[in-house]
C-alpha positions, 0 to 999 in steps of 0.5 A: 788782923794786922794790915800787912796780913790783910793786904797779903790776903787781898793780893792773892786775887785770882792767882789762888785758882792756880794749882799747887803741884804737891807731888807727881800726880797730886794737885790742890786747888782752892775752889773758893776761899773761906772767910769769917766775919766778926763783931768788935768783940770777936764773936763770929757773925758769918762763916763761909768755909773753904772749898778745896779740890784734890786731884790724885791721878784721875780721882777728884776729891772735894773737901767741904762744900760751903755755905748754902747759897754759894752754889754759883761761886762753887760752880764758877770755881770748878768751871775755871779748873775744867770740873763739873760736879759729876766729875767729883768722885769723893766728897769729904766734909771736915765736920757737919756744920752747915757752912761746910756742908751747904752744897753737898746736894750738888755732888750726887755722884760722889762717895760722902765721907765724914766722921773721926772713925775714918782716921787713917783711912787712904782714900786715894794715892797720897791722900788720907783722913786724920782725925782732928777733934776739938772744934767738934769731936768728929772733925777731920782733916785730909792729909796729902803726902807728897813732895810738900806735905799739905793738910786741908784742915777744916775748922781744926785750924780755921785761919792762919792767926790761929797758928800764929797766935797758938789759939784754938778755934773760937768755937770748940767743944774741947779746948785740950783736944782742939789744941792738940789737933792744931799742934798736930797739923802744924807739926805734920804740914808744910802747907795748910788750907784752913777752913776760913782763910787763905792757904799758908805756909807753916815754915814761912808763916805767911800766906802763899799762892798755890801757883807759887808753891807749885813752882817751889816744888819743882825747884826745891823738892821736899823742904822738910821731913816732919811727920 
């Protein structure tokens, strides 16, 4: 990763715990940013998924639950927002790899959603499921429709570099479908919360803090109308 982008990621710090107010009754929080560790050849050594909270009015939706052993980080992140596991009503897993499902057991009160057969399903006001296969055949993303179109992409778009370099996820079962899903996300989104990286802006082609994005919504309203 180029040094300027690596520095931008490090500079996000605790500001990422601030929400993006992406609509009148719709907020996003990154509970825990994802990460990838690679060897010198680019092979993945360790993967830890992003964990994202969506607040749609009174409904609390968690997207992915991280890797087993990350319970403390996830509970701490939720606590900073003022949420306990029992407050989560819906748990969405973008796919069934263990780095995205490792702490599902914390959310026993939640309705569990996964699988590409949910394509188009509205799960809360302004929030729907989109099938985004390629990384796995059952991969899904969560789309938030409001002033800023936001997509919690899972591994259909795992890092900002995949977007900037127009590359599929390193691990995929169908390259053509993976690229179609990546392009679908890029064409519909203003903001992407990727599966293993920090949130980034599609039009700005750079990382953003959700706090700053929230201010931008109120200052500018909708910047684009892409579908």
